[in-house]
C-alpha positions in Angstrom: 107.2 90.5 116.5 104.9 93.3 117.3 104.3 94.5 120.8 101.1 96.4 121.7 101.4 98.9 124.5 99.5 101.7 126.1 102.6 103.9 125.9 102.2 106.8 123.5 105.3 108.7 122.4 104.6 112.4 121.9 105.8 112.3 118.3 103.6 109.5 117.1 100.2 109.2 115.6 97.9 106.8 117.4 94.4 105.8 116.8 92.4 106.0 120.0 89.0 105.4 118.6 86.9 104.9 115.5 83.2 104.8 114.5 80.7 105.8 111.9 82.0 109.4 111.9 85.6 108.4 111.3 88.8 107.9 113.3 90.0 109.7 116.4 93.7 110.1 116.2 95.5 111.7 119.1 92.2 113.2 120.2 91.3 114.7 116.8 88.4 113.3 114.7 89.3 112.6 111.0 86.5 111.5 108.6 86.9 109.1 105.7 89.6 106.6 104.8 93.1 107.5 106.1 96.7 106.4 105.8 98.3 106.6 109.3 101.9 106.1 110.3 104.4 107.8 112.6 104.4 111.4 111.4 101.8 110.8 108.7 98.0 111.3 108.7 96.8 111.6 105.1 93.5 111.1 103.3 93.3 107.8 101.4 91.5 108.4 98.1 89.5 105.2 98.0 85.8 104.4 98.5 86.4 100.7 99.1 89.1 98.1 99.0 88.4 97.5 95.3 89.8 101.0 94.7 92.9 100.3 96.7 95.4 100.0 93.9 99.1 99.8 94.9 99.6 103.5 93.9 97.1 104.6 96.5 99.6 103.6 99.2 102.4 105.8 97.8 102.3 108.4 100.6 102.6 105.6 103.2 105.4 103.8 101.3 107.3 107.1 100.8 107.1 108.1 104.4 110.0 107.7 106.8 108.0 105.3 109.0 109.5 101.9 109.4 106.4 99.7 108.8 106.3 96.5 110.8 102.6 96.0 110.6 100.0 97.2 108.0 96.4 97.0 108.9 94.0 97.6 106.0 90.3 97.9 106.9 88.2 96.1 104.3 84.7 96.6 105.6 82.2 93.9 106.6 83.7 91.2 104.3 87.3 89.9 104.4 89.2 90.7 101.2 92.8 90.2 100.0 95.1 93.2 99.8 96.0 94.7 96.4 98.5 92.7 94.4 102.1 93.8 95.0 101.4 95.5 98.3 103.3 93.0 100.5 106.3 93.2 98.2 106.2 97.0 98.2 
């Protein structure tokens, strides 16, 4: 079960806004696709979900973050995640 809260630990990355210019994470604007987890903010080298091969998630999967929930933005149309992502 995932619990959403307004509490923000000092050592975590949190998304506090997004828009056409990018994502605002802990008050800092980041442009373009990103991989975000506790202790990780990294560019995600894709231009769309069609480019999101399993290997593009390697920095996220190699991080020390314990992933409970993965949100993948897919744009205006709903699309399935890359094959093998759930198992990884």
